[in-house]
C-alpha positions, 0 to 999 in steps of 0.5 A: 489651851490653844496651840499658839498660846501654848507654844508662846508660853513654851518659848517664853519659858525657855527664854526666861530660863536661859536669861535666869541662868545667864544672869546668874553666871554674869553675877558670878563674873561681876563678883569675881571682878570686884563689882559686888553691886553689879553682881547683886543687880544680876542676881536680883534680875535673875530671880525675876526671870525665875519668877517669870519662868515659874509662872509660865511653867505653871500655866503650862501644867508643868508643875506637879507633885514630887513623884511626877516632878522626879519622873520628869527630871529623870526623863529629861536626864535620860533624853540628854544621856541617850540622844541629845549629848551623844549627838551633840558630841558627835557633831562637835567631834566631826567639826573638830570643836575640842571645847564643845567635845569637852563640854558635852562630854562633861555634861553627859557624864554628869547627867548619868549620875543625875538620872540615877539620883532622881530615879532613886529619889523617886522610889523613896518618895513613892514610899512617902519617905524623904531621901537620906542624903549627905552633903552633895558635892558638885565639881565646878569644872565639869558638873560631876555630882557626888553624895558625901565627901568630895573625892580627892580628884574628880573622876570625870575631869581630874579637877582637884578636891578644892574645885568642888562646891558643897550643897 
């Protein structure tokens, strides 16, 4: 693939991915505000943006088997842990942006757990086995992720058990 087309697809993938997430968030806001049909509209268009992102990623050769996908996910989490979030948090601290310090801290702590989960899953999948996993609990405040029953209090942000979503 020619460089300009490749970069255009990478940029389009990033844009469609952001639109997908943004519209999912907007859908939740509309639902909370009592606009179920606006929420449905956002959900539907968010899915369309996901389709666009998937098509671009496929053309970029970014979809592989589960072992390679888990390695890619692990590599992405590791980059966020080792480079991205520490740098972002340092800048936010330097500039006195307390909200940004908090959000980058929450993400950094959650990414550490995600990396471990992906690494363990990859080892199991390499043995041609599926992982053994219970209910995954995610803190809706900070993103802390846990396999099993939700803790009484989030170890990252101290949110109560009621703030955990089950998957």
